C-alpha positions in Angstrom: 54.3 -29.0 60.0 51.3 -26.7 60.8 50.6 -23.2 59.4 51.6 -20.5 61.7 49.4 -17.7 60.5 46.4 -16.9 58.3 47.7 -15.0 55.2 44.5 -13.9 53.6 40.7 -14.3 53.2 38.8 -13.5 50.0 35.1 -12.6 50.4 32.9 -12.1 47.3 30.5 -9.1 47.7 27.7 -7.7 45.7 28.5 -4.0 46.1 32.2 -3.0 46.5 31.4 0.7 47.2 29.0 -0.2 50.2 31.6 -2.7 51.4 34.4 -0.1 51.3 32.2 2.6 52.9 31.4 0.3 55.8 34.8 -1.3 56.5 36.8 1.9 56.0 35.0 3.4 59.1 37.0 1.1 61.4 39.8 -0.4 59.3 40.9 2.8 57.6 41.5 3.1 53.9 42.0 -0.1 51.9 45.6 -1.2 51.6 45.0 -2.1 47.9 42.2 -0.8 45.6 41.3 -2.2 42.2 38.3 -1.9 40.0 37.1 -5.3 41.1 38.5 -5.7 44.7 39.9 -4.0 47.8 41.9 -5.3 50.6 42.5 -4.4 54.3 45.3 -5.5 56.6 44.5 -6.8 60.1 47.7 -7.9 61.9 49.4 -10.3 59.5 46.1 -11.1 57.7 44.7 -9.5 54.6 41.0 -9.5 53.9 40.1 -9.1 50.2 36.6 -8.1 49.2 36.0 -8.7 45.5 33.2 -8.6 43.0 31.8 -12.0 41.8 33.5 -13.7 38.8 30.1 -14.0 37.2 26.5 -13.1 38.0 25.8 -12.5 41.8 23.9 -15.3 43.4 22.2 -14.9 46.8 22.8 -17.7 49.3 21.5 -18.6 52.6 24.4 -17.9 55.1 23.1 -20.6 57.4 23.2 -23.3 54.8 26.3 -22.6 52.7 29.2 -20.2 52.2 30.4 -17.6 54.7 28.2 -17.2 57.7 29.8 -14.1 59.2 33.0 -12.3 59.7 34.1 -11.8 63.3 36.8 -9.3 64.1 38.3 -9.0 67.6 39.2 -6.3 70.1 40.8 -6.8 73.5 38.8 -4.7 75.9 35.2 -3.6 76.6 36.4 0.0 76.1 37.4 -0.8 72.5 34.1 -2.6 71.9 32.3 0.5 73.2 34.3 2.7 70.8 33.3 0.4 67.9 29.6 0.6 68.8 29.9 4.4 69.0 31.6 4.6 65.6 28.7 2.6 64.1 26.1 4.7 65.8 27.8 8.0 64.9 28.0 6.8 61.3 24.3 5.9 61.2 25.0 2.2 60.7 22.3 0.0 62.3 23.7 -2.5 64.7 22.7 -4.8 67.6 24.4 -2.8 70.3 26.6 -4.7 72.8 25.0 -8.0 73.7 26.2 -11.0 75.6 26.2 -14.4 73.9 27.9 -17.5 75.2 30.1 -15.5 77.6 31.2 -13.1 74.8 30.3 -9.5 74.4 29.6 -8.7 70.8 28.2 -6.0 68.4 26.5 -7.2 65.2 25.9 -5.4 62.0 24.2 -6.7 58.9 23.4 -3.7 56.6 24.6 -5.1 53.3 24.3 -8.8 53.4 27.4 -9.8 55.3 27.0 -10.3 59.0 29.9 -8.6 60.7 30.7 -9.0 64.5 33.2 -7.3 66.7 34.0 -9.6 69.6 36.1 -9.2 72.8 38.9 -11.8 72.8 
């Protein structure tokens, strides 16, 4: 037996308000909101962003923990719309770049690298 879907992911963040402000631009309002966490629904998968269970500890994303979150779109037009949304919102980003045959937009304004990739 193999799993047939990814139910949820939990990502610990330093600042829940900044996280909500960023992801709500393109994921809409959180599905669930609590004092210490929020969640969004993407297809069948929930993404939870929560505050640390103790004191926040900075880590090197290239040595341990979560390196980045990559969300997908199906067309270049959708990727262009995502880039425009970031730009219109004043969120610094890489613009559309090509890397290993994929077109991506990167953003890293609050410590979690987020990519939007064409699938």
